[in-house]
C-alpha positions in Angstrom: -13.2 -40.1 35.9 -15.8 -37.2 35.4 -17.3 -37.5 31.9 -17.5 -34.0 29.9 -20.8 -32.9 29.5 -22.1 -32.1 25.8 -22.0 -28.5 26.6 -18.1 -29.4 27.7 -17.4 -30.9 24.3 -19.1 -28.5 22.3 -16.8 -25.7 23.7 -13.6 -27.9 23.7 -14.5 -28.6 20.1 -15.3 -24.6 19.7 -11.9 -23.2 21.1 -9.9 -26.2 18.0 -11.9 -25.2 15.3 -11.1 -21.3 16.3 -7.2 -22.1 16.9 -7.4 -24.7 13.5 -9.3 -21.3 11.7 -6.7 -19.1 12.9 -3.3 -22.0 12.3 -5.1 -21.7 8.6 -5.1 -17.9 8.1 -1.2 -17.4 9.9 -0.5 -20.0 6.5 -2.2 -18.2 4.1 -0.7 -14.9 5.4 2.7 -16.4 5.3 1.9 -18.0 1.9 1.3 -14.6 0.2 4.3 -13.1 1.9 6.3 -15.4 0.5 4.9 -15.5 -3.0 5.0 -11.5 -3.1 8.6 -11.8 -2.0 9.4 -14.4 -5.1 7.8 -12.3 -7.2 9.4 -9.0 -6.5 13.0 -10.8 -6.5 12.1 -12.4 -10.0 11.0 -8.7 -11.2 14.3 -7.3 -9.8 16.6 -9.5 -11.5 14.8 -9.4 -15.1 14.7 -5.7 -14.7 18.3 -5.4 -13.9 19.1 -7.4 -16.9 16.4 -5.4 -18.9 18.8 -2.3 -18.0 21.3 -3.4 -21.0 18.4 -3.8 -23.8 18.0 0.4 -24.5 16.6 -1.7 -27.9 13.2 -1.5 -26.1 12.8 2.3 -25.9 10.2 3.4 -27.4 8.3 7.2 -27.4 5.4 6.5 -24.8 2.5 9.0 -24.1 2.8 9.1 -20.1 -1.0 9.9 -19.7 -2.2 6.4 -21.4 0.2 4.4 -19.6 -0.7 6.7 -16.1 -4.8 6.0 -16.9 -3.9 1.8 -18.1 -2.3 1.6 -14.8 -4.7 3.5 -13.1 -7.7 0.6 -14.2 -5.3 -2.1 -13.4 -5.6 -1.5 -9.7 -9.2 0.2 -9.8 -11.1 -3.0 -8.7 -8.4 -3.2 -5.7 -8.8 0.4 -4.9 -12.9 0.3 -5.3 -12.7 -2.6 -2.8 -10.5 -0.7 -0.2 -12.8 2.7 -0.6 -10.1 4.8 -2.5 -9.9 7.2 -5.4 -7.5 7.5 -7.4 -7.4 10.5 -9.3 -5.3 11.9 -12.5 -4.4 15.8 -13.5 -2.2 16.8 -16.1 -1.8 19.9 -17.3 -0.9 19.0 -20.5 -2.1 15.0 -21.9 0.4 15.7 -24.9 3.7 14.8 -22.8 5.9 11.5 -23.9 8.8 9.9 -22.2 11.5 8.2 -24.2 11.5 5.0 -22.3 11.0 0.9 -22.7 7.3 0.3 -21.8 7.8 -2.3 -19.1 9.7 0.0 -16.8 7.3 3.3 -17.0 4.8 0.8 -16.4 6.7 -0.4 -13.3 7.3 2.8 -12.2 3.3 3.4 -11.7 2.3 -0.4 -10.9 5.1 -0.2 -7.8 3.6 3.1 -6.3 0.0 2.5 -6.3 0.7 -1.1 -5.1 2.8 0.3 -2.3 0.5 3.1 -1.5 -2.3 1.1 -1.7 -1.3 -1.5 0.9 0.1 0.9 3.5 -3.3 3.6 3.5 -4.7 1.5 5.8 -8.2 3.5 5.5 -10.3 5.3 2.9 -9.4 8.1 1.0 -7.3 9.3 -1.7 -4.6 8.7 -4.2 -4.2 12.2 -6.5 -1.5 11.8 -9.6 -0.6 15.2 -10.8 1.4 15.5 -13.7 3.0 19.0 -15.1 6.2 19.9 -17.3 8.8 22.5 -17.6 11.2 23.2 -20.1 12.3 19.8 -21.4 11.0 18.1 -17.9 7.9 16.2 -16.3 7.0 16.7 -12.8 4.8 13.8 -11.1 2.9 14.0 -7.8 1.6 10.6 -6.7 0.0 11.7 -3.3 -2.1 9.9 -1.0 -3.9 10.9 2.3 -3.3 7.7 4.1 -1.5 7.4 7.8 1.6 8.5 6.5 4.9 7.2 8.3 7.9 9.2 9.9 10.8 11.4 8.4 12.9 9.4 9.9 11.4 6.3 8.0 10.6 8.3 4.9 14.3 8.6 4.0 14.6 4.8 3.6 11.9 4.0 1.6 13.6 4.0 -1.6 16.5 1.7 -0.2 16.7 -1.6 -1.2 15.3 -4.3 0.8 14.3 -1.6 3.5 11.3 -2.7 5.3 9.2 0.3 7.5 7.5 -0.8 11.0 4.4 -0.7 9.2 5.6 -3.1 6.6 2.6 -5.6 5.3 4.3 -7.9 2.7 7.2 -8.6 -0.1 10.7 -7.5 0.4 11.6 -3.8 0.1 11.9 -3.7 -3.5 9.1 -2.1 -5.2 10.1 1.5 -4.1 13.4 0.3 -4.9 13.0 -0.8 -8.5 11.4 2.8 -9.1 14.4 4.4 -7.8 16.8 1.8 -10.1 14.3 2.8 -13.1 14.0 6.5 -12.9 17.5 7.1 -12.3 18.3 5.0 -15.3 16.3 7.8 -17.2 18.1 10.3 -15.9 15.9 11.4 -14.0 15.4 11.6 -10.1 12.6 11.0 -7.2 12.5 11.7 -3.7 9.6 11.4 -1.0 7.7 13.5 1.6 5.5 11.8 4.6 4.9 12.4 8.1 2.9 9.9 10.6 -0.8 10.9 10.2 -0.4 13.0 7.0 -0.1 11.0 4.0 2.9 10.0 1.8 4.0 12.2 -1.8 6.3 10.8 -4.4 7.8 13.2 -6.7 9.5 12.2 -9.8 11.2 14.2 -12.5 12.1 12.5 -16.1 12.8 14.2 -19.0 10.3 14.7 -22.0 10.7 12.3 -24.9 
């Protein structure tokens, strides 16, 4: 039997090493997806039961909640080359809500936007008011999705064609919370034109 040359041995070992690295990367990806899925499921169960605890509600300054949430996501956004901007006509606007619920709305939307933008860009958060209502727009200039997918993004467990991680619970949670406080939420998007999420809440 012909012995392999040193060059052949090195090439063979290199192939094995490359395959090993690819397997480890796939393993890490699967672990991350499973971890996200478990966390989202636990969060959903916690929030569903938490709805009954109305004594947790308090009067919260909306801009403060927005800025605190943006600060939490700043390191990730900076690493991805994404700027998060906040614009408010009136900074003294309040919502009567459980703190966990209000933070979860912004956390889930920002997390979703940063995952799916897939490019450097801007997430613009705009707050305005009319009579006894507050209007929030969270808009990014990412890749967007088709109009057909957009109408389903708030469905529980829905995952679009560009799904990255999780179980499709994040935006479903947003809808659940917003409607619990008698508000409304919807989205607009087109492929290549970013995503905008519109939220209407009652003043607190």
